[in-house]
C-alpha positions, 0 to 999 in steps of 0.5 A: 446430299448433293444435288448438281447444279444447273441440273432440273429435279422436278422429276422427282416428285417423290418427296425423297432426297436428291443425292449427287449421283440423281440424274434425270435423263438415265434410264435408271436414276440412282444406279448405285443406290439401286444396286446396292440395295439388292445386297438385301436379299443375299441375307434373305436367300442366304437364311432361306436355305440354313434355317430350311427344315426350321422354319417354325422355330425360327418364326421371327426370322422366317415370318418376320424379318426375311420377308421385310428384308426382301420387301425392303430390298426390292422397294429400294432397289424399284425406288432408286432405280426410278424415282417416279412415284411416292408408293415407291418410296414407301416400299423403301422406306416402310418395310425397314421401319418395321424391321426396325421396329421389329427387331428392337421389340424381340430384343427388349422383350426378352431382356425384360420378359413383358411387352410394355416397356418395350412398347413405351421405350420403342415409342419414346425413341419415336417423339425424340425421332419426330422431334429432331424432325422438327427442329433439325434440317432434314440431313441432320434429322435422319442422320440422328434417327438413325443413331437413335434407331441404331441405339434402340436394336443395339443395346438391347441385343448386346445386353440380351446376349450378355446376358446369355453369357454369350451364347446367344450369338453362339447359337447365332454363329452356329445357325450360320456356318458356311460350308464348302467343298471338302466337308468342311465347315467354315 
């Protein structure tokens, strides 16, 4: 985060960070952040098309992850574009928070075959993140928080894939094949 000297940032009343690109005189306050947040919509559209006809079978992806990814993408775009309301910041942060919790729980539950160990691990990681937010400068705490979330999702996902002899990865890639003109699949 790098606020530019000599610029009045008092308009930013949402409690969020000030970035180098944050400029109050523009209609779109943070154009790069706003535009890049639209990228979250690409996998939503892609998986809705690819999984058509399999929505019930792929319920977690279709009815949990995709709506949260869509809401987070739109919320982040609106928040970064206008930086005007606290509720926009919640639309930016909360869906991705729920998505992270859900994906972590999904892989841990499949790995551990119960619900209580995943809940305990996720709660412990939440307390650890809270601790860092209380003792470190905000930017360092945010970075460590992202690292903790990444570990809580990545390690169970890799262990689950390994347990399935990497077939879980193969099934995912098979579901995500891309058809190109001429009838070939990539």
